C-alpha positions as CSV (number, residue, x, y, z in Angstrom):
1,X,70.7,97.9,-37.9
2,X,72.6,97.2,-35.3
3,X,75.7,99.9,-35.2
4,X,79.2,98.4,-34.7
5,X,83.0,100.2,-35.9
6,X,83.2,98.2,-38.9
7,X,79.6,99.5,-40.5
8,X,79.5,102.9,-38.8
9,X,80.4,104.1,-42.5
10,X,77.3,103.1,-43.6
11,X,75.4,105.9,-42.2
12,X,73.9,108.8,-43.9
13,X,76.5,111.2,-42.4
14,X,76.0,113.5,-45.5
15,X,72.6,114.3,-44.6
16,X,73.1,116.9,-41.9
17,X,76.3,117.9,-42.5
18,X,78.2,114.5,-40.9
19,X,76.3,115.0,-37.8
20,X,73.3,112.3,-36.7
21,X,71.0,112.8,-33.9
22,X,71.4,110.4,-30.8
23,X,68.6,109.1,-28.9
24,X,69.5,108.1,-25.5
25,X,67.2,105.5,-23.8
26,X,67.8,103.8,-20.6
27,X,68.5,100.3,-21.0
28,X,66.7,99.3,-18.2
29,X,63.6,101.0,-18.1
30,X,63.3,102.3,-22.0
31,X,62.7,105.9,-20.6
32,X,64.3,108.3,-23.3
33,X,67.2,110.3,-21.0
34,X,68.6,112.9,-23.5
35,X,68.8,113.7,-27.1
36,X,72.5,114.8,-28.6
37,X,74.4,115.1,-32.0
38,X,76.9,112.9,-33.0
39,X,79.3,113.1,-35.9
40,X,81.7,110.2,-36.9
41,X,84.4,110.3,-34.5
42,X,81.8,110.9,-31.5
43,X,80.2,107.5,-32.7
44,X,83.6,106.0,-33.2
45,X,84.6,107.1,-29.6
46,X,81.4,106.0,-28.4
47,X,81.3,102.8,-29.5
48,X,85.2,102.3,-28.4
49,X,84.8,103.6,-24.6
50,X,81.6,102.4,-24.0
51,X,81.2,105.8,-23.1
52,X,78.5,108.2,-24.8
53,X,80.5,110.9,-26.6
54,X,78.7,113.3,-28.9
55,X,79.6,116.6,-30.8
56,X,78.9,120.0,-29.3
57,X,77.7,122.1,-31.7
58,X,78.3,124.9,-29.1
59,X,81.6,124.1,-28.1
60,X,82.9,122.7,-31.5
61,X,84.1,119.6,-30.5
62,X,83.7,116.0,-28.6
63,X,82.4,116.0,-25.5
64,X,82.0,112.8,-23.3
65,X,78.6,112.9,-21.2
66,X,79.4,113.2,-17.7
67,X,83.1,114.7,-18.4
68,X,82.4,117.2,-15.6
69,X,79.7,115.6,-13.4
70,X,80.8,111.7,-13.5
71,X,77.1,111.4,-14.7
72,X,78.3,109.0,-17.6
73,X,75.9,106.7,-19.7
74,X,77.6,103.4,-19.7
75,X,76.2,102.3,-23.7
76,X,75.0,98.9,-24.4
77,X,73.8,99.2,-27.6
78,X,73.5,101.6,-30.8
79,X,70.9,100.9,-33.5
80,X,70.0,102.9,-36.2
81,X,66.9,103.5,-37.8
82,X,65.4,102.3,-41.1
83,X,66.8,105.3,-43.1
84,X,70.2,105.4,-41.1
85,X,69.9,109.1,-40.2
86,X,69.5,108.5,-36.8
87,X,70.8,106.9,-33.6
88,X,68.9,104.8,-31.1
89,X,71.0,104.6,-28.1
90,X,70.8,101.9,-25.0
91,X,72.5,103.0,-22.0
92,X,73.1,102.7,-18.7
93,X,73.1,105.6,-16.3
94,X,75.9,106.7,-13.5
95,X,73.6,109.1,-12.0
96,X,70.9,111.9,-13.1
97,X,71.7,112.6,-17.1
98,X,70.2,116.1,-17.0
99,X,72.2,119.0,-15.9
100,X,68.7,120.0,-13.9
101,X,69.5,116.9,-11.6
102,X,66.6,114.7,-13.3
103,X,67.2,111.3,-14.3
104,X,65.5,112.2,-17.9
105,X,65.8,116.0,-19.5
106,X,62.5,115.1,-20.5
107,X,59.2,115.5,-18.0
108,X,59.6,112.4,-15.6
109,X,56.1,112.8,-14.9
110,X,54.7,111.6,-18.2
111,X,56.4,108.1,-17.1
112,X,54.8,105.0,-18.8
113,X,53.6,102.9,-16.5
114,X,54.8,99.9,-18.3
115,X,58.1,101.2,-17.5
116,X,57.4,101.8,-13.6
117,X,58.5,98.1,-12.4
118,X,62.2,98.7,-13.8
119,X,61.8,102.3,-11.7
120,X,60.6,100.1,-8.5
121,X,63.7,97.9,-9.1
122,X,66.2,100.4,-8.5
123,X,64.2,102.1,-5.9
124,X,64.2,98.2,-4.3
125,X,68.5,98.5,-4.6
126,X,68.6,101.7,-3.5
127,X,66.6,100.9,-0.3
128,X,68.6,97.8,0.2
129,X,71.7,99.4,1.8
130,X,69.6,102.4,3.8
131,X,69.2,101.4,7.8
132,X,66.5,98.9,8.9
133,X,65.7,101.6,11.3
134,X,64.2,104.0,8.2
135,X,63.7,101.7,5.5
136,X,61.1,98.3,5.3
137,X,62.5,97.2,2.2
138,X,66.5,97.0,4.3
139,X,64.4,95.6,7.3
140,X,62.9,92.8,5.4
141,X,66.2,91.9,3.2
142,X,68.1,92.0,6.4
143,X,65.7,88.8,7.9
144,X,67.0,86.7,5.1
145,X,65.8,84.6,2.2
146,X,63.1,82.5,4.0
147,X,61.0,85.7,5.5
148,X,61.2,87.4,1.7
149,X,59.7,84.4,0.0
150,X,57.3,83.8,2.8
151,X,56.0,87.5,2.3
152,X,55.7,86.9,-1.4
153,X,53.6,83.5,-0.6
154,X,51.7,85.3,1.7
155,X,50.7,88.5,-0.9
156,X,50.0,85.7,-3.2
157,X,47.1,84.0,-1.4
158,X,46.0,87.5,-0.5
159,X,45.7,88.3,-4.2
160,X,43.6,85.1,-4.6
161,X,41.3,86.1,-1.6
162,X,41.1,89.3,-3.4
163,X,40.0,88.1,-6.6
164,X,37.7,85.4,-5.2
165,X,36.1,88.5,-3.3
166,X,35.4,90.6,-6.3
167,X,36.7,93.4,-5.2
168,X,38.9,95.9,-7.7
169,X,40.1,98.0,-5.4
170,X,41.4,95.5,-3.0
171,X,42.6,92.9,-5.7
172,X,44.6,95.8,-7.6
173,X,46.6,96.5,-3.5
174,X,46.9,93.4,-3.4
175,X,48.5,92.8,-6.9
176,X,50.8,95.9,-6.3
177,X,51.9,94.5,-3.0
178,X,52.9,91.1,-4.5
179,X,54.9,93.0,-7.3
180,X,56.5,95.0,-4.7
181,X,57.5,91.8,-2.5
182,X,58.6,89.7,-5.8
183,X,61.2,92.5,-6.5
184,X,62.6,92.8,-2.9
185,X,63.1,88.4,-3.5
186,X,64.6,89.0,-6.8
187,X,66.8,91.5,-4.9
188,X,67.3,88.9,-2.2
189,X,68.7,86.2,-4.9
190,X,70.7,89.0,-6.8
191,X,68.4,88.6,-10.0
192,X,67.6,91.3,-12.3
193,X,64.5,92.0,-13.4
194,X,65.4,92.1,-16.8
195,X,66.3,88.6,-16.8
196,X,63.0,87.4,-16.0
197,X,61.5,89.9,-18.9
198,X,64.2,87.6,-20.7
199,X,62.5,84.2,-20.0
200,X,59.0,85.7,-21.0
201,X,60.7,86.7,-24.4
202,X,61.8,83.7,-24.7
203,X,58.4,82.1,-24.2
204,X,56.4,84.7,-26.2
205,X,58.6,83.8,-29.2
206,X,57.5,80.2,-29.0
């Protein structure tokens, strides 16, 4: 169920002495960032402030993720599982989540390929602010919408040519180029990849 302040009392708090495990998932990429524990007070603080707040078993107090590092987690949704004894929390991270200065507390090399487009989108977003001398992305964006759109068109044609040539390696490379340049065009248009995914989801449901 979708957890709110109004129904949070319905969770199975008694199962684990008023503590419920909370899994934090990147709202954009789906990557699991960390796992912590929440008591009722921590969950209330999370839902009220919009910042992921946990109960520290070692310190025996509430702690907001990023209270010292400023690497906070902006919560977008809190879901409970079928037994209502575990939480899945979608959040947008403000910096690395792990104390080891990595995005996730879990091995990042195990990242699902299906999530990589969202990570590449963030890379494009960061590169957009680099100097045009150091970044192809920044250079392309600096040339304006017409040039970015033209590049997407060129890559689309090259995908078709590679497909007709029946060269798998070339086709894969051109598809990768098309996906990347499409992300750059989305950045130029100030449109998030999630907005495109939303359109696809709506079409899929029809």
